[in-house]
N, C-alpha and C positions, 0 to 999 in steps of 0.2 A: 611552525605554527600553521595549521590549516585554516584558511579564511577565505571568504568571498570578496571579490572586488566587483562592485555592481554599478550599473548606471541605467537610466530609463530613457528610452527614445521618445521623441515628441508624440509618436503614435501609441504611446503607452505599451511598449514592448520592453520588458525588463531583461537586461543582459547581465549575466553573472559569469565571472571567470574564476577558476580554481587553479592557480599555477602550482604544479607539482612536477618535480624534475625526474622522478623515478620511472615514469612510464614511457614505453617506446611508441605508444599510440596516443592519439588525441580523441577524446569522446565528446561529441556534440549532442546535446539533448534538448528537446523542445517539449514544454508542458503547457497544455491548454486546459484551463480549469472550467468546470461546470458544476453547478449545484446538483447533488444527487437527488433526483426526483423520479418517482414511479413513472410519470408520464413521458419522460425523455430518456430514461436510463438505457433502453434498448437501442434507440437511435444513436446515442453517444457511444455506446459500446461497439456499434456497427462501423462507425466512421473510420477508425484507424485501419481496419482490414480493407475497406473499400478504397481508401486513399492510396494504400500500398499496391493496389492492383495495376495502376497505370497513371501517367501524367501527360500533360500536353507535349512535353519533350520526349517522354519515354512511354508510349501508349500501352504497353503490356508489361506484365510482371517480369516476363523474360527480358524485355528491353532494359528494365531497371537492373536486373541481375547482371546482364552483360556489362552495363556501365560500371557497376560496382567492381566487377572483375578487372576492368581496365584501371581502376583505382587501387591496384594491388590487393584485391580481395577485401575491400571495405565491407563492413557488416552493418546492414540496415535492419532495424526492428521497430515494431510498433505494438502498443498494447493500451489497455485502459486500466487505470489504477483507482483504488478506493482509499482515500485518506480522510478519516472522519466522515463528514457529510459532503465531501467533494468527490466528484467523479472526474478523473483527469486523463485526457488523451495524451499519451506519451509516445514520442518519436525519438529515436536515437541513431546516430551513425558513428561507428568507431573506425578510424582510419590511421594508417601508420604516420608517424611524424615526418614532417618535410625534410628533416636533416638526413633521413635514410633514403630519400629520393630527391637529390638536389635538382633544382630547376623544374620540378613537376608542379609546384604550387598546389599540393594535394589538399590542404585545408580549405583553400578558396573553392576548389572543385567539389569537395565534399559538401561544403555549405550550400553550393548551388544545387546539388542533387537533393539534399534534404529540404531545401526551400521548395523545390519543384513538387515533391511529394505532398507537402503540407499546404501549399498555396495555389498549385496549378494542376488540379486533378483532371484526368481524361474525361472529356464530356461528350455526350451524345444527345443531340437535339436540345442543347442548353441545360442538360442535367447529367447526373451520374449515369454511366452506361448500365442499361437494364440488366444485362447478363452478369455484370460484376456484383450488382446489388443482390440479385436473386441468389447467386452462388454463396455470397458471404452471409446472407440471412440463413441459408441452410446450414452453413458451418457454425454460425453462432447458436442456432437451435441445438445442434449436436453438443456444443460446449456446455450449454445450460443443462441439457438432459444428462450429460456425462458426470455432473457433480455427484450424483447419487452413487457412482461407482467408487468414489473415494470416501469411504464411510467416516473417517476421522474428520475431514474438512466438511463433509455434509452435515454431521452432527453439530459442529461449531456454527455453521451458517444457519441451520434451522433454529438453533438457540437464539441467535441474533435476530432472525426474522420474527420469531414469536415475542421475544423480549422487547423489541423496538418496533412493534407492528404499526404504531401510530407516529413513528418518527422517520425522518429521511434515512437514518442509518440502517433501518430495517430493509431497505431496498438492496437487492443483490446487484453486484457491480456490473453484471451483464444484462440486467433487466429481466423481463418476463417473456416467455415464449408467446403468450397471447398478444403481446404488443407488436410482435414482428410482422404479423399479417398485414397490418395497416400501413407499413412503411413503404413508400414508393420512391423511385429514383428522383423524381422532381421534388417531393417533400423533403427527402433526406438532404438533397443538395441545398435547398433554401435554408434548412436548419444549420447545415455546415457553414454557409455564408454568414449567417447571423453569429454563430459562435466565433468564427475567425475575426469578425469585425468588432465584437463587443466584449468578449470574455478575457479574463486575465491570462496573459501569455508570458511565459518565462523561457529564456534561452540560456543554456549552460554550456560552457566549454571547459573541459578538464584535461590537463596535460602540461607538458613543458612549453608554456606559452608566455609571451611578453604582452602585458595588457596594452601598452602603447601601440603595438602592431595588430593585436587581435580584435580590440574593440571596433576599429574602422572596418575590418573585414566582416564582422557580424552585422554592423550597421548597413553596410552595402548589400549584404545578402538578404536581410530582412527589412528592406526599405519599401514595404507595401503599405498602402493607406488603411488606417483603422479609425474608428471613432475616437475623438479626443479624450473622452472620459470613459474608462472601462466600466463594465457592468459590476455593480456592487453585489457580490454574492452573499447570501445570508450566512451568519455565523453559526457554528455548530451548536446544537442544543445539548446541554450537559447539566450535570448536577441535579439529577432526579433521584429523590429518595422514596422508593416504593413502600407500600404497606406490606401486607403478608406476602411472602414469596409465592409465585405462581408456578404450577406444575404442568408441563406439557409432555405428552407421550405420543410416540409414533411407532408403528409396526412395519417392518420390512423383512424380507428373507435374509437375515443376518445370523452368523454363528456366535457373535460376540455383542453384548450390549454396550451402548455408548452413552455414558452418563456425563452430561455437561451442565455446569453451574455458571450462571451469568450474574456478575456482581456489578453494582455501580460504585466506582471508586471515588466519585466527586472530586477527582483531581485529573487535570489534563496537562498536555505537554508544555503549555506556556506558563503553568503555575510554578510558584517558587518552590513548592515541596515536591515537584515531580521527581527529582533525583532520589528522594526518600522513598517514593512509591516504587521506583525501579528496584531499590534494594529490598523493599517489602516483597515484591513479586519474585525476586530471585531467591529469597529465603523460603518463600512458600512453595514455588514449583517451577522455577526457571532452570534448574540444573540438577544433575544426578545426586548431589549432596542435599538437595532441598527437602523440606518436610513432607511434601506429598509423595515424592519418589520413595523416600526412606520409610515412611509410616504406612502408606497405603499399599505400595507394591512390595517392598522388601520385607518389612516386619510382619504385616498382616497377610501378605500374599493374596490380596483381593483384586488387584488390577494388573492387566497386561502392560499398561502404561498409565502414567498420571502426570499432568503438567499444568502450568498456569501461563496465561498469555495476556498481555496488555493491549488494548486498543487505545493508543495514547492520545489520539485527537478527540475521541468521544468520551473518555472517562469510563471505560468498561474493562473489566477483567473476566476472562473466560477460563474456567478450570475444566479440562477434558480428561476423561479416563475411559479405558476399555475394560469391562468387567463381565463376569458371569451374571446373568439376570438374578439368580438366587441370592447374590451378594449385594443387591441394590441398597437395602436399608443400612447394612453395616458399613458399606463403602461410603455412602453419603454422610453417615455420622462421623466417620474418621476424617473425611475431607473437611467438613465444617468445623470439626474440633481443631484442625491445624490452623484455620483462619482465626478462631477464637484464641488459640494459644498465643499467636503473635500479638493480638490486641491486648492480651493480659501480660505481655512482656516476657513470655516464656521463649526467649531467644538466647542461644548460647553464644559466647564470644567466638567460638569456632565457626558457627553458622554465619556470623557477621563477617568474619575475616575471609572465609572461603567464598562468600557471595561477592564481597568487594573485589577480590582478586579475579573472580570469573567475569564480572562486569567490566573491570578495567581491561582485561584481555580482549573482550569484545570490542571495546572502543579503540584499543591500540591498533587493531587490524583494519579499521575503517579506512585508514590512509593507504592500505595495500591494494585497494581495488577502486578503479574509477567509478564503477556503479555504486559501490558502498558510499563513496563520497557524495555522489549525486543524491542518494537516498537520504543521507543525513541533512544536507542543505535544503532539499525539498521539504522535508519534515519541518525544518525551521521556518521556511516561508509560509507553508500552510498553517502551521501551529503557532506562528507569531512568537518564535523563540530565537533570538539572535544571540547565539552563544557558540564559542569555538569548542571543538572536541576536547581540547586540553583543559578548558575551564570546567566543562561538565565532568571530566574525569577527576579533577581536583575536588569538586563538590562531593562526588561520590566517596572519595577517599576519606573525607572529613565528617561524614554523617555519623551521628551518635545513635545509640540504640533507642533513646527516648523519641527521637525524630521519626524513626520507623514505627514505633508504637503509636505515635500521634497521627501519622498518616493512615495507619491501619484502622483507627477509630472511625474514619469516614467511609470505610468500605461496607456496603450493605448488599445482602443477597436479594436479587430481584426475581430471577427465574431459574427453574430447573427443567432441563429437557432430557428425556430418556428415550433412546432409540432401542427397541427390543425386537425379538423375533416374532413373526406372525404365529409361530407355533407355541409361544409361551401361554400358559394358562393364567387367567386373572389379570389384575392391574394393581400397581403399587398405590 
């Protein structure tokens, strides 16, 4: 049974242990949460890269890498995540288990390096080093501009930005290029200090660990002062039922049109009927046997690909497809027909069973990867769903067809986004 063992330090740092015996490494991860806001998104996205450039103890990126090599090739990574309307600074360190290096005390040393990166950045004149900030701003700008080169994800992101233009969820996880110019080393450092002092902070350790030994190690490593009461971040804004669906079109030099439909599911991860929504999404477009793949791509030959994806914390479903522009009307009609068919209960027992089996296989392999385990439990914390993997699997196995139909009734089309070639004539 995969479960968390948790405790909270007086400084409001939440510690979580996931004891699993099958791994040869131990994964330590730290998540610092912030509300996803247009005004701060670029600053938040910039921080992990700047922090990884150097620390008080290891002033350069090279110094950090040398230290990691001394720890038998430990792997350090950082990123920014978007879960619902939370923007999360993520830091992780994977290190071999102490039993493979007796006497080295690797977990303690690894925790020390990770703490150094997160809490003791290299400073110049009381702020972040100007060179580091400038270089990482340039790199982040390239990352933001580079999204357009991945047309599938670009279309999904543009659909979200248009669909949620007046909601926090519409903000890109890396922020806007326009906001980068005003970020200074001093301003970014003050923003970082405020985040570290006030915002929700969770530390995870996954591996073959003993809670009685590991909790004191984490407490020792992360024993820095924070404000007694953490900042109360706003809850995600969900359950919007739009009126007439909105249509957005964009033209770029592309060979293939990208048709994306954005739905409000009015069901989020914490809700009782979320497992039924998972099954609904799987039947619709989560797998090769699903309705979208079979009817839009295979039977009608209208799409190069067709899938559906849930944004579980926001209550949104995105349907993505790659089509010839001339097939726009017919492709959209068939896609919407599949959604309506599920609402009408036109689901075969074979579709139910195949989807349950596919979903259960996905959940079975969560325990095979430390990062997958982290993702599952982090979703639970952000989405306020305290449920073991095994319990969720049992729920899915016992879902009846009428429960899928019932959750499908709440799904409403909000927006349609179509990316087409600049050479196309006319507009749909």
